C-alpha positions, -999 to 999 in steps of 0.1 A, spaced: 306 -331 -714 291 -361 -700 255 -371 -706 244 -357 -672 261 -325 -680 242 -323 -714 210 -332 -699 213 -304 -670 219 -281 -700 190 -290 -716 166 -292 -686 176 -256 -673 180 -240 -704 161 -253 -735 127 -239 -727 139 -205 -714 161 -203 -747 132 -209 -767 112 -184 -751 140 -156 -751 145 -163 -788 106 -161 -794 107 -195 -812 74 -207 -803 68 -242 -810 74 -240 -845 113 -248 -843 129 -281 -847 156 -290 -822 186 -307 -836 218 -321 -819 243 -346 -835 247 -381 -824 275 -376 -800 270 -403 -772 259 -376 -744 231 -363 -770 220 -401 -776 220 -412 -739 188 -427 -727 183 -401 -699 184 -374 -726 162 -393 -752 135 -397 -725 135 -361 -715 135 -349 -749 106 -373 -759 85 -355 -732 98 -320 -734 108 -314 -771 86 -335 -797 98 -315 -824 133 -329 -831 151 -333 -864 168 -368 -860 201 -371 -879 216 -405 -892 248 -415 -873 283 -399 -884 263 -370 -904 283 -341 -895 283 -328 -930 242 -328 -930 243 -303 -899 224 -271 -914 234 -251 -884 272 -251 -897 260 -239 -931 237 -213 -918 263 -199 -897 290 -197 -926 262 -175 -945 250 -155 -915 283 -147 -896 300 -123 -925 267 -105 -928 265 -98 -890 301 -90 -886 295 -61 -907 274 -44 -880 286 -28 -848 268 -48 -823 271 -39 -786 237 -47 -771 211 -74 -776 185 -51 -791 210 -43 -820 220 -79 -823 181 -88 -826 174 -61 -851 204 -73 -873 193 -108 -875 159 -98 -884 173 -76 -911 196 -102 -924 167 -129 -924 145 -105 -939 
């Protein structure tokens, strides 16, 4: 993925995804320090469109909380027979309690 591809993904999907996930403005956006994530075009867009960012130090793959969250979440979610989005949503709510 090149910086313009990543920029397009953010521009076309970030706001819609936060709305669909009912995140409101209380979430922190995080990405790693791949070159496409730190490109000037991406940084400028995020500055104006997503002020709540969790900035990670360079080469900090072990500090990525999403990886560890998914390691905890995945086995619990896979215990359920999920066939539609509403079931997934209710399972996630139950798991997070």
